[in-house]
N, C-alpha and C positions, 0 to 999 in steps of 0.2 A: 187267645187271639181268635178272631172270627172273620170269615170271608163270606161274601155274598157272590154267588155264581149266577149269571144271567145266561140262560140257555134258550135256543131258538128252534131246536129239534132235539129229541131225547138222545139220539145217537151221538150228538156232538157235545160231549161232556168233557171235564178236565182230564180224562184219560189217566196217564200215569201220575199226573199231579195229585190225584186223589190219594194214591199210595203215599206220596211224599207228605201231604198234609196230614194224613192219618198218623204217620210215624212221628210227625212234629207236634202232634196233639193240637193242630189247627182245626177248629170246628168250622163247618160251612153249611150254609143254607142255599138251596137251589130254587130259582124261580123259572118255571117253564112258561116263557112268555107266549109262545105259540099256542099254548093250551088255555090261555086266558088268565093265568096267574098274575097277580098284581105285584109290583115292586114294593117291598115293605119300606118303612122308615129306615133311612141309612144310618141313623145313630146306633152306635154299638158295634158297627162293623169296622174292621181295620183294613180290609182289602176288598176291592171290587174286581171281579173277573168276568169278561164277556166272551162267550164262545162263538163258534161259527154257525152257519145256517144256510139253507137254500134260497132264502129271500135276499133282496138287495136293499140297500139303505134308502133308496128313493121310492120304495114301494109302500109309502105310508097309507095310501088309500086302501090297499089290500090288507095291510097289517097295521092298523091304527096304533097298536101298542108301541111301535117304533118311536112315536112322538114322545111318549113318557120315558122310554128308555134313553133316548138322546138327552132329554132334560136331566135325567138322573146322572148320566155320565158327565154332562157339562157341570152340574152343581158339585159333583164329587171332585172332579179335577180342578175346579176353581179354588178348592180348599187345599190343593197340592197334596192330595191323598193318593196312596199307591193303587194303581190300576194296571191291569194286564188284559189286553184284548188279542184274541187269535182270529185271523181271517176276517169274518164279518165283524167281529169285535174290534179289530184293528180299523176297519173301514168306518165303523160307527164312531170311534174316537175322533177320527179325522173330520167326519161330517158334523158331529155335534159341536166341534170347536171352530167351525167355519172353513174347513178344507173342502176339497172337491173329490167326489168318488164317481166313477163312471165305468162303462164296459172296458175291459182290458184290451190292449192291442192284440193279444192272443191269450187263449186259456193256458194256464199252467196246471198240469195234472201229472202226478208221479213223483218219484224220488229225484230231487234236483238239488242244485247248489245255489246258495246266495252268498254274496260277498259283503263283508263289513266295509263301510266307508271309514275314513280317517276318524270321524267322531265316534263311530261304533267301536273301533279298535281301542279307544280310550274310555268307553263307557263302562261303568261298573256292572251293568247287566251282562255284558259279554266277557268279563274278566276270566282269563283261563281258557278261553275258547279260540280256535284257529280263525284266521282271516276269512276262510271259506268254510261255510257251514253246510253240511248235508241235511236236508229236511224233506218233509212231505208237502206237496202242493196239491190243491184241488180248488181252483177258483177261476172265475171268468170276469170278475170285476176287480178294480184296482183303485188305489188312491192316486189321483192325477195331479192334485195340488195340496201341499201340506198346509195345516193351519198356521196362522201367524205365530211366530216364536217357536215353532216346532223344530227339532233337530233330526235330520236324516241320519240313520244309523246303518242301514243295509239296503242293498238293491240287487237286481239281476238284470241281464240285458233286455228281457221281455217286460219286466215290471220294475221300474226304477225305485219305487218306494216299497221296500220289503220290511222295513222296521223304522220306527221313529219314536222320539221321546218328547213329551211336553212336561215342563217343570222338572221337578226332582225325580219323580218315580211313576209317571204315567206313560206306559209303553203300549204301542201297537205292533203286532207281528203279523204280517200277511201269511206267513208260512206256519206249518204245524211241526212241533217237536214233542207234543204231549201224547203222541200216538201210542197205542198198544198193539199186541198181536192180533186183536180183533177189529181194529179200525177199518181196514180195507173192506172186510166182509160186511161189517155193520153199515158203512156209508154206501157201499155198492147196492144196498137194498133200497136206497132213496131214489125214486125215479129221476129227479133232476140231476142227481149226481151220476147215475148210471149213464144218462145221455151224454153228459160232458166227458165222462171217462172214455166212452166208446168213440165219441167224436174226435178226441185227441189221440187215443192209443189204438183205435180199431176194434173190430169184433173180437170177443174173448179177452178183452182187456183186464177184466177183474181178476182172472186167474194169474195173469202176468204181474199185475200190480201186487197181488197178495204175495207172490214169490219175491218180488223186489223188496217189499216191506219186510219180509222175514229176514232177508239177508242184511238189510240196513238197520234192523231194529236195535241190536246192541249199541251201535253208534248213536242212533237217535236217542236212546234212553240215557246214554252218558251225557249227551248234550243237554237233555231235559233236566237231568240232575244238577248239572253245574248252573244252568240258567235259573232254575228254581232256587237253589241256594243263594245265588247272587241277588235275586229279587227279594228273598226273605231277609237278607242282610240289610237291604235298603229299607224294608218295612220296619225292622227292629231298631234301626239306627235313626229313624225319623223323629 
């Protein structure tokens, strides 16, 4: 089994999912779009994963590769193939399929909870998980309108679209559960992320977030393991 990972900045990689895929003997290729790498032919891949990044989906003039990425996502999902998008990847899925993405009502940064909707509680991706999921958030944009035919799976008071599904197995997650013990320090070095972090949490926020992450990490990793296993079950049973 092979996965193609679309990255938009090197520090936003699949995190602990890399360990899960390696143990599962799932091979993956990474395309670093922000560094000018081109998306290869999609034939031969079983899974498409799109990660987060500091740019926004509407910044095509500044990042022309977004056009090709959205086209690849649209073509992939049109064939009802398994897709998993985190944060920016979630927003790209919505935008590529005709939904709307814009500035969020308020930034979400830190360890927070999201709640599963009725459809999410019955969705195979979230099988075995509680109705309220603890996760890591770090975003200032949000999906404001779902694509036609999409199913809302999770939300929060600030950001009503936290997870959705299109077709059988194309999922967007606004939140992060793929994190590792290095995530906060790695992301905190990105200027745009540092600004949003201190805007929301105040001066010295990185140290506090790192401590929050360390305390929450065992639970985040358990959630990640269950969600990964559920997603791979959908892939294998497709």
